N, C-alpha and C positions, 0 to 999 in steps of 0.2 A: 655807496654804503645802501642802500637799497635793494640795488640788484644782488648783493650779497646776499639780505636778506631774503627776499627772494626766491633765491638759489637755494638759501637753504628751507625752506616753505618745501617748496618743489619736491628735492628729496625729503626731505621727512612724509610728506603724503605718499611718495610713490613709496616708499618704503612699507607707509599701514597699508597701499594697499597690496600688497607682494607677501605682504603676513597674512591679510584675509583670507588671500586667495592662495594661500597654501593652505589654512586650516579649512577652507572648504573643500577642496583635495583632501588631504586630508581626511575628515568626517565619511567623503563619498568614500574614499577607500575602504574607510572602517564599518563604515553599512553595510549591510546585506544587499544582495541584490534585490529586486522587484522581478520575480520568475525564476531566481537561479534553483537550481537543481538538488531540492529534497527526501526525504526520509520519510514515511510516519508510518506510526503503527497504533496499537490498540490495549492502554494497561489494562489490563480488565480486577486488574491487587488495585487499584487506583481509581477506576472508574474514569480515567479518561485519556483522550489522545493528542498522543506526544509526538514532537517531529526535531530533526536537524539536519544538517546541512545535509548533501549526501556525501560531504569526506566526509562525516563522524562527528564536526565540529557544532556550535551551540547547541545541544543537546538540551529540547526544554521539554519533561516527563508533562508535565500536565499546561500543555498548549491550549487543548478545549478542554474542560469541565462539565462534569452536568451529566456524562452520559451515565449509559445504566448497566453493565453486563457488555462489556462491546465487545465483538468478537472482529467480526471483515471490516478490514478498509479496502476503497481504491479511492483513486485521482484521477478525472476527467476537464481536461481544461484550467479553471480558472478555481473548482471545487474539489470540499473533499468530502467523502460517503462516509459512512457508518453504520453497522448493524447494534441494533440498541435491543440486546436479547433482553434484558430487563424492561425494556419500554414497548416492545413488539414494534417496536416503527426504525424505517432508515434517518439515521440525522442527514446534516448537510451543512457545512460551512465553507467559506472563501478563503483561499491557498494563506491567506492573512491573518482565520484565527476567528476573522470579523464575522457577522450576519451567521452564527447560530440555527441551527434549527434542527431542537431534538427532533423532532417527531414530522418532519420535511414529508412523510412517506407514512402511512398510518394502516393497518388492518395485517402487516407481516404478524407470522408463526414461530416465533422464535428462534428471528433471524439471526445466519451465522456468516457465508461468506458473501461479498459484495462486487460484484465485477464491474466494468461500463465498458459501453463500445456504441457508437458511433452515437447517436443522437435516444438510448438506453440508458436504465440503469436495472443491474437487475442484482437478483439476493434469493441463495437459498431456506427455505422454510422449514428448520429440522421439524417443527411442530407438524407440520400436514403434511410433510415426504414432497414437499414442491420445490418449482424454482418461480418465481415470481419475474414480474418485468413490470415496469413503467417510463413515459418523457422523461428525461432528465429532467423538465420543469415539476416533476412529482405528479404529473398528470396521466390519467388514464390508467389508475390501477391495476395489475393482473395478476393477484395473487399466485391461482393453480394455470400458471404458462406453461408449463411448463409438470406433468402430471407421470407417476408411476417412479419417480426417484425414490432412493432408499438410504435413508441415513443421512442428506447431504449436507456436507461440513464447509470445506472450502470450495471455492468457485470460481474459473474463468470462464473470459467470449472470446472464439478470437474466428474472423473470419462468419463462416456459416455456423460454429459449433458453439455448443456450452461444454467447458469438462467441470464433474466434478467431482468433490470427495469424500466416500463410503468409508468413512470411519468402520461400522461394521461389519460391513460384508467383503471388506479386506480388497478394496480395489477402487479403483476410477472412472465412472461414466460419460458417457457423450453422449448427446442431442441433437438434432437439428433443430435452427435460432425460430422455426417454426412450429417448433414440440412434436416435428414427427421422431423416426427413425433412436428412437434410446434402446442406449445399450446399453446396459449395468456392469457390465463387467467389461469393456470397451481393454480396460488395462487390466490384470488378476495381479498375486500373489504381492499385495501393499501389506504392510504390516500398517493396522488401524492411521492411514494415513485423513491429515491434518487441512492443509494447506495447499490449494494446486496455481500455477501460473503459466503460461503461455507466452516462447521468446520468439518467431522465427521459427525454422521446421521441427522446435520441441514443447515439448510440456515438461514439467518442473513438479514435483511434488516433494510433501514430507512424510517420512515416518513416524508418526509419533510412535509409534509399535518397540523399534530396531534402532533410533535416533540416527536415521539415518535422512539422504535424500535422495530420492530419485528418479532420473533423467526417462524418457521414451521420443521417438519420432512422430510427431501429428498423426501418423497409421498404425498406431500402435504397435508398429513393431522396433527392436532395437534394445529391450526393453529393461535399466540398469538398476534394480532394485538400493542397491547402496554405493550411488553412483557418487555420494561423497558420507564419509563417517565421519565419527566423531562427534554430533550435533546434542543437543543438550534437550530431550523432550520437546522436537520441533514443530510448532504448529504452523505460524503463518507464509508462506510464502510470496516473493515480488521477484519481477525480473525487469531490466534493459536491454540495451544494446550492447551493455559489455557483461551484465553482472549479473548472477543472483543475489537474494538476500531473503533473511526467510529468523525467525523470533526462537530463538533461544528459549529457556524458563526463565532465563533474568539478562539475556543481552540479543544483542543483534549480529546474527552473525551476514557473510557475505564470501564471496567468494567468484570469480571469472567462470562464464558458463560453459568452460569444459570442465570445471570441477576442480581447477587450482588457484594455488594464491589462497588461503582458506581460510578464515580472522575468525573464529567464534566469539569472539570478545568486539568484534568490532564494535559497537556501541552498547556500555554497561551503563547502570544506574537504573533500567528498565524495569516493568513487577509486572510478572504473567503476561507479559503480549502475548495477544492473537494473531492477528492482519497484521499485514505490513503492505504498504503502497510505497509507491516512488511516484516523482514528479519529476520532469523536465528530465535534461540528457545525464550521462552519464560525468563523474565528474574523478579525481583525483585517484 
C-alpha cells in the first residue's frame, strides 16, 4: 500500500514540476529578449521617445517621457541618445528606458540631428550652424567641433566623415571628422532635406519638400532624388543592414535598401516623429 502511495506522490510531484517548467518556458518565450532589435523615434507632438520591436510589434509611443521638443535620435551599444531642442541638451538613457538623463550633455544650441560613431556622440546645432562633439560618457564637450555649416538638421557619421542635411540650401553637406574639408553642397538638388543616414556604400535622406527619399553613393554620385516616392512629410531616416526606415507625419515607414517592399504605415500611433534610430540586427 505504501509503495502505491509513494508512486502516486512521485507521479504527482513530477506533474507539478513539468507544469512549472512549462510555465517557465511560456513566460520566457513571451518576454522580450534583452538586446532584441528595436526602433526608436522622437515624438515631437508628445514630447516623448517611442520604441517598438523592429518587426513593428510592442509599440510604446511614450517609452521615455520628460523630453522637450525632441528631434534627432541615435543608438549605440546599450544607450539611446536624443536632441532636446527645448532644453538645449542631448539626452541619454539605457535601451530599456532606465537611467534617463535629460541633460546628459548641455551647451547645445537648438540641437537637431544626433549621431554616434566610435567613442563619440555628435549633434547638429541649428542655432549656431555648427556640429558638436563629446565623448560617449558626456565629457570633453565641443559645441563648435565643425563650423561653417548652414542650417543643419539630420546628421550621420560614417567612417571618417560627417554628413548633414541642410534644409534651406536644399543640399547635403560633408566634412572630415577633424572639421576640415567642408563641402556645403556635397549633394545638391534635394528639396528641403531633413533626415540623413548612411549604410554601406550609400547615403540616404528625406526630402521633406517633395515627399520622397533620396539616395546616392558615398562619393556623391549616382544621385536619385526620388529613390522612394509616396512618403508623407518625411523627416528622420535610419538604416540597418537590410532596410531603410523613415518618419512620416503620423507613421513610421520602411523599405529594403534597394527601395522595394515599401510600407508607408509600418508603425502607426506616432505623433509628429522627427528622429528615427534602430538597434540590433534586422528582423521580420
